[in-house]
VEXDREN-2710 file (C-alpha; in Angstrom, 1 decimal):
% VEXDREN-2710
k/r/px/py/pz
1/MET/-22.3/1.7/-36.3
2/LYS/-21.9/4.6/-38.8
3/GLU/-18.6/5.0/-40.6
4/VAL/-17.2/8.6/-40.5
5/THR/-14.7/9.8/-43.0
6/VAL/-12.1/12.2/-41.5
7/THR/-10.6/14.7/-43.9
8/ALA/-8.3/17.6/-43.4
9/ARG/-11.3/19.8/-43.3
10/THR/-13.2/17.9/-40.6
11/ALA/-10.3/16.8/-38.4
12/THR/-9.8/18.7/-35.2
13/ARG/-6.4/20.0/-34.4
14/THR/-5.1/19.8/-30.9
15/ALA/-4.2/23.3/-29.7
16/THR/-1.5/24.1/-27.2
17/ARG/-0.4/27.2/-25.4
18/GLY/2.8/28.9/-24.2
19/VAL/4.4/32.1/-23.2
20/LEU/6.9/34.4/-25.1
21/TYR/9.2/36.2/-22.7
22/VAL/11.0/39.1/-24.5
23/HIS/13.6/39.8/-21.8
24/SER/15.2/42.7/-23.6
25/ALA/14.8/44.5/-26.9
26/PRO/15.7/48.0/-28.0
27/SER/12.6/50.2/-28.6
28/ALA/13.1/50.3/-32.4
29/LEU/12.8/46.5/-32.5
30/CYS/9.6/46.2/-30.4
31/PRO/7.1/46.8/-33.3
32/HIS/9.1/44.3/-35.5
33/ILE/8.8/41.7/-32.8
34/GLU/5.0/42.2/-32.6
35/TRP/4.7/41.9/-36.3
36/ALA/6.8/38.7/-36.5
37/VAL/4.9/37.0/-33.7
38/GLY/1.6/38.2/-35.1
39/GLY/2.6/36.6/-38.4
40/VAL/3.2/33.3/-36.8
41/LEU/0.0/33.3/-34.7
42/GLY/-2.2/34.8/-37.4
43/ALA/-3.4/37.6/-35.2
44/ALA/-2.3/41.2/-34.5
45/VAL/-0.1/41.5/-31.5
46/ASN/0.1/44.6/-29.3
47/ALA/2.4/43.9/-26.4
48/ASP/2.6/45.9/-23.2
49/TRP/6.3/47.0/-23.3
50/THR/7.9/48.0/-20.0
51/PRO/11.4/49.3/-19.4
52/GLN/14.0/46.6/-18.7
53/PRO/15.9/47.8/-15.7
54/ALA/18.7/45.2/-16.2
55/GLN/19.8/47.0/-19.4
56/ALA/19.2/50.7/-20.0
57/GLY/17.3/51.6/-23.2
58/THR/15.7/48.2/-23.6
59/TYR/12.2/47.0/-23.1
60/ARG/10.5/43.7/-22.0
61/ALA/7.2/42.1/-22.6
62/GLU/5.4/38.8/-21.8
63/LEU/2.8/37.3/-24.2
64/SER/0.8/34.2/-23.5
65/TRP/-0.4/32.5/-26.6
66/ALA/-2.6/29.6/-27.8
67/GLY/-2.1/27.9/-31.1
68/ALA/-1.1/24.8/-33.0
69/PRO/1.7/22.6/-31.8
70/GLY/5.0/23.9/-33.2
71/SER/4.1/27.5/-32.7
72/ALA/6.9/28.0/-30.3
73/ALA/9.4/26.8/-32.8
74/ALA/7.9/29.1/-35.4
75/ILE/8.2/32.1/-33.1
76/ALA/11.8/31.2/-32.1
77/SER/12.6/30.9/-35.8
78/ALA/11.0/34.2/-36.6
79/LEU/13.0/36.0/-33.9
80/ARG/16.4/34.2/-33.9
81/GLY/19.4/36.1/-35.1
82/TRP/18.1/39.6/-34.2
83/ASN/20.9/41.6/-32.6
84/HIS/20.3/43.0/-29.1
85/LEU/17.2/40.7/-28.5
86/ARG/16.9/38.2/-25.6
87/PHE/13.9/36.0/-25.4
88/GLU/12.4/32.7/-24.3
89/VAL/9.4/30.9/-25.7
90/THR/7.7/27.9/-24.2
91/GLU/5.1/25.5/-25.5
92/GLU/3.1/23.1/-23.3
93/PRO/2.8/19.5/-24.3
94/THR/-0.4/18.1/-25.8
95/SER/-1.8/14.5/-25.9
96/GLY/0.2/14.0/-29.1
97/THR/3.3/16.2/-28.7
98/GLU/6.0/17.0/-26.2
99/GLY/6.5/20.5/-24.9
100/ALA/9.3/22.8/-25.9
101/ARG/11.5/25.5/-24.5
102/TYR/13.6/27.9/-26.7
103/SER/16.0/30.5/-25.3
104/TYR/17.9/33.0/-27.3
105/THR/20.7/35.4/-26.6
106/PRO/22.8/37.3/-29.2
107/GLU/26.0/35.8/-27.7
108/LEU/24.9/32.1/-27.5
109/GLY/22.2/31.8/-30.2
110/VAL/19.3/29.4/-29.8
111/PHE/18.9/26.8/-27.1
112/HIS/16.1/24.2/-27.6
113/ALA/14.9/21.6/-25.2
114/VAL/12.0/19.1/-25.3
115/THR/10.0/19.4/-22.1
116/GLY/7.7/16.8/-20.5
117/LEU/4.3/17.1/-18.8
118/HIS/5.7/18.9/-15.7
119/GLY/8.1/21.2/-17.5
120/ASP/11.2/19.0/-17.0
121/ILE/13.8/19.0/-19.8
122/MET/14.0/15.6/-21.4
123/ILE/17.4/14.8/-22.9
124/PRO/17.5/12.2/-25.7
125/GLU/19.8/9.3/-24.9
126/ASP/22.0/9.9/-28.0
127/ARG/22.8/13.4/-26.7
128/LEU/23.7/12.0/-23.3
129/LYS/25.9/9.3/-24.9
130/ALA/27.7/11.9/-26.9
131/ALA/28.3/14.0/-23.8
132/VAL/29.8/10.9/-22.0
133/VAL/32.1/10.2/-25.0
134/LYS/33.3/13.8/-25.2
135/ALA/34.1/13.6/-21.5
136/ALA/35.8/10.2/-21.8
137/LEU/38.0/11.6/-24.6
138/GLY/39.1/14.4/-22.4
139/GLU/37.6/17.1/-24.6
140/THR/35.4/18.4/-21.8
141/THR/34.0/17.4/-18.4
142/LEU/30.7/15.6/-18.0
143/LEU/29.4/18.4/-15.8
144/VAL/30.1/21.0/-18.5
145/GLU/28.3/18.9/-21.1
146/ILE/25.3/18.2/-18.9
147/ASP/25.0/21.9/-18.2
148/LYS/24.9/22.6/-21.9
149/LEU/22.2/19.9/-22.4
150/LEU/20.1/21.6/-19.7
151/GLY/20.7/25.1/-21.1
152/LYS/22.6/26.4/-18.1
153/PRO/24.7/28.9/-20.1
154/TRP/21.4/30.5/-21.4
155/ASP/19.9/30.4/-17.9
156/ASP/23.0/32.1/-16.5
157/GLU/22.9/34.9/-19.1
158/LEU/19.1/35.4/-18.9
159/GLU/18.7/35.2/-15.1
160/THR/19.3/38.9/-14.5
161/PHE/16.7/39.8/-17.1
162/ARG/14.2/37.4/-15.7
163/HIS/14.4/38.9/-12.2
164/ALA/14.2/42.4/-13.5
165/GLY/10.8/41.5/-15.0
166/ASP/9.1/40.1/-11.8
167/GLY/5.6/41.4/-11.5
168/ALA/5.3/42.5/-15.1
169/PRO/1.8/42.2/-16.8
170/VAL/1.1/39.2/-19.1
171/ARG/-1.3/39.4/-22.1
172/TRP/-3.0/36.3/-23.6
173/LEU/-2.9/35.8/-27.4
174/HIS/-4.8/33.2/-29.4
175/GLN/-3.9/31.9/-32.8
176/VAL/-6.7/31.5/-35.3
177/VAL/-6.9/27.7/-35.8
END
């Protein structure tokens, strides 16, 4: 049996893929979003922007991407904090990593959830225990805390924008790995 030395140069990196949903952005922000996402993925991005009927004067786009694990976090970090922008970015799990979902609204900020193989949100036990303690102390109800852990406030705010984009085109992007 021959021994093989694996180096950073010869190791293969597991790629993943995901989707960036820009639910609403003012027209002046659209090229900046393309530039920021292209910087993360290492390739030029030219999105097909369509008017967002849920909010006059804004546009939406969907971009499917392929890249290294952690790309969704990098995209969310690049776009978070931008006023008047609403987006979601997902990342599929790999054999060595869990999946992820990030949602952003100007009012709520960033929501992050770890997702499993079938897209279900996986809540760590320490976060569940903290929710139970808060409810037991009377600070909140368990239902409210579980809704937060599942991202319900973000889903509620983004739902109108999601439905307004039904049938929109999707463009595949690939990161240079």
